[in-house]
N, C-alpha and C positions, 0 to 999 in steps of 0.2 A: 228307554225301555218301557216306560209307563205309557207313552203314546202308542206304541205297537200293541201292547196288551189291551188298551182301550179299543183300538181298531179291530183287533181279533174278536173281542167280546161283542162289539156292535155287529160285526159281520156274522158271527155265529147266531146271535139273536134274530137278525133279519132272515137268515137262511132257515132257521127253525120255524119262525112265524110264517114264512112263505111256504114251507112244506106243509104245515098244518092247514093253512088256508087253501092251498092247491089241492091237497088230498081230501080234505073234508071241511068245506066251507061252513056247513051247518054246525059242526062242533065248535069251530072257531068263533062264529057269531054268537052261539049260545053261551060260551064261556065269557066272551067280551061284553055282550049286551043283554044276555038272557032272553033273546027273542028267537023266533023261528024264521027260517029262510024259505022263500018261495023259489020256484025253478029259475027265474031270471036272476035272482040274487045269487043263486048257487053258481051260475055261469060267470057272473061278474066277479064273484069271490075267487073263482079259479084263475081268472085273468089277473086279478090283483095279486094273488098268491104267486103266480109265475113271475110277475114284475118284482115282487119282494125277493123271491129266490134269485132272480137274475142280478138284482142290485147287490144282494149279499155276496154273491160269488164275485162280482166285479169289484167289490170293496175290500176283498181280502188283501191285506197289505203284502206288498212284495218286499224285495230286499232294500229298496230305496224309500225310506220313510220321509224324505224331504219334500216329495211331491204331494200336492193336496189330494186327499182321498175323496172318492165320490160320496162316501157317507157324510163327510163334513160339508161338502157342497150341497148335497141334497137336503141336509138339515137346515142349512142357511136358506135354501130356496123355500122350504116349508115355513120358516120363520118370516121371510119377506112376504110370502103369499098370504100368511095369516095375519098380517099387520103387525108382526113383531111379538105377538102373544105366544106364550109357551103352549106347546101342543099337549 
């Protein structure tokens, strides 16, 4: 049960971050970095927000918790790409 709760929490966080980034990239960047966004950054922010939103929806756990979740595999990919350093 704890695994399912963790996956639901991670999916909800990804969907909410994706929605905020997709709908208003300037607010997201200002909250995260305290910087302003130019027009190109706004477009890229919306693309990244759509990606996070899609990943969060895809990661919503189904009935079978035995299969690896895309959240777990994407986190592993980020760890490997970052040289194993915590993000």
